[in-house]
C-alpha positions in Angstrom: -31.7 -7.4 -22.9 -33.8 -4.6 -21.1 -37.3 -6.3 -21.6 -39.6 -5.7 -18.6 -42.7 -8.0 -18.0 -45.4 -7.9 -15.2 -43.9 -11.1 -14.3 -40.5 -9.9 -13.0 -41.2 -6.8 -10.5 -38.0 -6.9 -8.8 -36.3 -6.4 -12.3 -38.6 -3.7 -13.2 -37.8 -1.6 -9.9 -33.7 -2.3 -9.8 -34.1 -0.7 -13.5 -36.2 2.5 -12.4 -33.0 3.5 -9.9 -30.7 2.5 -12.2 -32.6 5.3 -15.0 -31.9 7.8 -11.4 -28.6 6.6 -10.6 -26.5 6.5 -13.8 -25.7 8.7 -17.0 -26.8 8.0 -20.5 -25.4 10.5 -23.0 -23.1 12.9 -22.4 -23.1 16.1 -21.0 -24.3 19.2 -22.6 -23.9 21.9 -20.3 -21.6 24.4 -22.0 -18.2 25.2 -20.1 -18.7 28.7 -19.0 -20.0 27.2 -15.3 -16.3 26.0 -15.8 -16.0 28.2 -11.9 -18.8 26.5 -10.1 -19.5 23.1 -11.1 -21.7 23.3 -8.5 -22.9 25.5 -5.4 -24.2 25.2 -2.4 -25.7 28.3 -0.8 -26.9 28.1 2.8 -28.1 24.8 2.0 -30.0 23.6 5.2 -31.7 19.8 5.7 -34.5 18.6 8.3 -35.9 15.9 8.7 -38.3 14.1 10.6 -37.2 12.1 13.3 -38.9 9.9 16.4 -38.7 13.2 19.3 -39.4 15.5 16.3 -37.4 17.5 13.4 -33.6 16.7 13.3 -31.0 19.8 11.6 -28.9 17.4 9.4 -27.8 20.4 7.5 -27.1 23.7 8.9 -26.0 26.6 6.8 -23.8 25.3 4.4 -22.3 26.8 1.7 -19.3 25.4 -0.4 -18.9 26.2 -4.5 -16.6 22.8 -6.2 -14.5 24.0 -9.7 -14.8 21.7 -12.9 -11.9 18.9 -12.4 -11.9 19.9 -8.9 -11.8 16.8 -6.4 -13.5 17.4 -3.2 -13.1 14.9 -0.3 -15.7 15.2 2.4 -14.9 13.9 6.1 -16.3 13.7 9.6 -17.7 12.2 12.5 -20.9 9.3 11.5 -24.1 11.9 11.7 -22.4 14.3 10.5 -24.2 14.9 7.2 -21.5 13.9 4.5 -23.8 11.2 2.8 -26.7 13.3 3.2 -25.0 16.3 1.5 -23.9 14.5 -1.5 -27.3 13.3 -1.2 -27.7 16.9 -2.4 -25.7 17.4 -4.4 -26.8 14.4 -6.6 -30.9 16.3 -6.6 -31.3 12.5 -5.1 -33.1 14.5 -1.5 -34.0 18.5 -1.7 -33.0 20.7 0.9 -35.2 22.3 3.2 -33.6 25.8 2.8 -30.8 27.4 0.5 -29.9 26.5 -3.2 -28.1 24.2 -4.9 -26.7 24.8 -7.9 -25.3 22.0 -10.7 -23.8 23.2 -13.4 -25.5 26.4 -13.8 -28.6 24.5 -13.2 -31.1 25.0 -9.8 -32.0 21.4 -8.8 -34.3 23.0 -6.2 -36.4 24.0 -8.9 -36.5 20.8 -11.0 -39.2 18.6 -10.7 -38.3 14.8 -10.2 -38.5 14.2 -13.9 -36.4 17.2 -15.1 -33.8 15.9 -12.1 -33.6 12.3 -13.4 -33.2 13.0 -16.9 -30.8 16.4 -15.2 -28.7 13.6 -13.5 -28.5 10.5 -16.7 -27.4 13.4 -18.8 -23.9 14.6 -16.4 -23.8 12.8 -13.2 -22.4 9.1 -12.3 -22.6 8.0 -9.1 -20.7 5.3 -6.7 -22.1 4.0 -3.9 -20.8 1.7 -0.8 -23.6 -1.1 -1.9 -22.9 -1.0 -5.4 -26.5 -1.6 -6.4 -25.5 -3.5 -9.1 -28.9 -4.9 -11.0 -29.3 -9.0 -9.6 -30.6 -10.1 -13.0 -28.3 -8.4 -15.6 -25.1 -9.8 -15.8 -21.8 -7.1 -15.2 -21.5 -6.3 -18.8 -25.5 -5.6 -19.2 -24.9 -3.4 -15.9 -22.5 -1.4 -16.9 -24.4 -1.3 -20.6 -27.2 -0.5 -19.5 -27.0 3.8 -19.0 -25.8 3.6 -22.9 -28.7 0.9 -23.2 -31.3 3.3 -21.7 -30.1 6.3 -23.9 -30.3 4.0 -27.6 -26.9 4.0 -27.9 -26.6 0.8 -30.6 -23.2 -0.8 -29.9 -23.5 -0.3 -26.1 -22.7 -3.7 -25.3 -19.7 -3.7 -27.4 -18.8 -0.8 -25.5 -19.2 -1.4 -22.0 -16.6 -5.0 -22.8 -14.3 -2.6 -23.6 -15.1 -0.9 -20.5 -14.7 -3.4 -18.0 -11.6 -4.8 -20.1 -10.0 -1.5 -19.2 -10.7 -2.3 -15.7 -9.2 -5.9 -15.2 -12.9 -7.5 -15.9 -12.7 -8.6 -19.5 -13.1 -12.6 -18.2 -15.9 -11.6 -15.9 -18.5 -9.7 -18.3 -20.9 -12.6 -18.7 -20.7 -13.2 -14.8 -24.1 -12.1 -12.6 -23.1 -9.7 -9.9 -24.3 -12.4 -6.7 -21.1 -14.6 -8.8 -18.3 -11.7 -8.2 -16.2 -10.3 -4.8 -17.1 -7.1 -3.3 -14.1 -5.3 -5.5 -15.1 -6.9 -8.9 -18.7 -5.7 -8.2 -17.4 -2.5 -7.4 -15.2 -2.3 -10.3 -18.5 -3.3 -12.7 -20.4 0.2 -10.8 -17.3 2.5 -11.4 -17.4 1.1 -15.1 -20.7 1.9 -15.6 -20.8 4.9 -13.7 -18.1 7.1 -15.8 -18.9 4.6 -18.8 -21.3 7.6 -20.9 -18.3 10.3 -19.3 -20.2 11.9 -17.1 -19.0 15.5 -15.7 -20.1 15.0 -12.3 -18.7 11.5 -10.0 -20.1 11.1 -6.6 -18.6 8.5 -4.3 -20.4 7.5 -1.4 -17.6 5.5 0.5 -17.0 3.8 -2.1 -14.5 1.0 -0.5 -16.6 0.6 2.5 -17.8 -2.5 2.3 -14.1 -3.5 1.1 -10.6 -4.9 2.5 -7.7 -2.7 2.5 -5.7 -3.7 0.1 -9.1 -4.1 -2.5 -10.4 -0.5 -1.5 -7.1 0.9 -2.1 -6.8 -0.8 -6.2 -10.4 0.5 -6.5 -9.8 4.3 -5.3 -6.5 3.8 -7.9 -8.7 3.1 -10.5 -11.0 5.6 -9.4 -8.6 8.3 -9.0 -7.4 7.1 -12.6 -10.7 7.1 -14.6 -11.4 10.3 -13.4 -7.9 12.3 -14.1 -8.4 10.5 -17.7 -12.3 11.7 -18.3 -12.1 15.0 -16.3 -14.6 14.6 -14.6 -15.4 16.5 -11.5 -14.8 13.8 -8.0 -17.1 14.5 -4.3 -16.2 11.7 -2.3 -17.0 10.5 0.7 -14.5 9.2 3.1 -14.3 8.0 6.9 -10.3 7.4 5.7 -8.2 10.9 6.0 -5.6 8.8 3.5 -8.2 8.5 1.0 -9.7 12.4 1.1 -5.8 13.3 1.4 -6.1 12.3 -2.7 -8.2 14.7 -3.5 -7.2 18.4 -4.7 -9.5 19.8 -1.4 -10.7 18.5 2.0 -14.0 19.9 3.8 -14.2 18.6 7.3 -18.4 18.1 7.8 -19.2 18.3 11.9 -22.8 18.7 13.0 -24.1 19.8 10.1 -21.6 22.3 9.8 -18.3 23.0 8.0 -15.9 22.9 10.2 -13.6 25.4 10.1 
């Protein structure tokens, strides 16, 4: 299923992206890090802009407990998504320290970060990031396929059935609705039972009713598997479903 060829660079590039964004085996981090599964100390992020350096995050101090659900809210440009990317090691802090499951993400090489994410994190984005040339079942099976799990396709089918997509396993992303695509993305993020789930505006491309259904499933999966959830959202009603809400403003945590 996953054979790559030089004649299909788009598929190869998409598979490389999936390796970064999906978990491929259960977490092997000891439980003694339970009280601070995520920790950020004086974290700063400065990016280059047309008019000079832009301070995106300015001194973030934050701890997230194992099993906690945390909502990140704030106006556009406040730094919510950038903070989430730092937590997932998809962006590197300019200064300060980001620790996940007791590991200093800033001290890791890119390869080590990719391996760490594949072991311990599931990431869900607003734009789904499904591989267009794979069916729904193949997309969900991909993390397990990369890990060499022999029953990956069977497990993917079970996961999709649990999401109400048993009849859609053989469909490609273009044949699915937005809500169905996001459910596939959720199934893929959870299939290897990651310790941490990062969700960046997972209902942003969906209508209100579909978005509510997706959030119901996200929280049900989180409760069932005991994952730590960090949710970026513009919707106060969604953030209110989390155990705790943190407000960002101008790159800082608002009082």
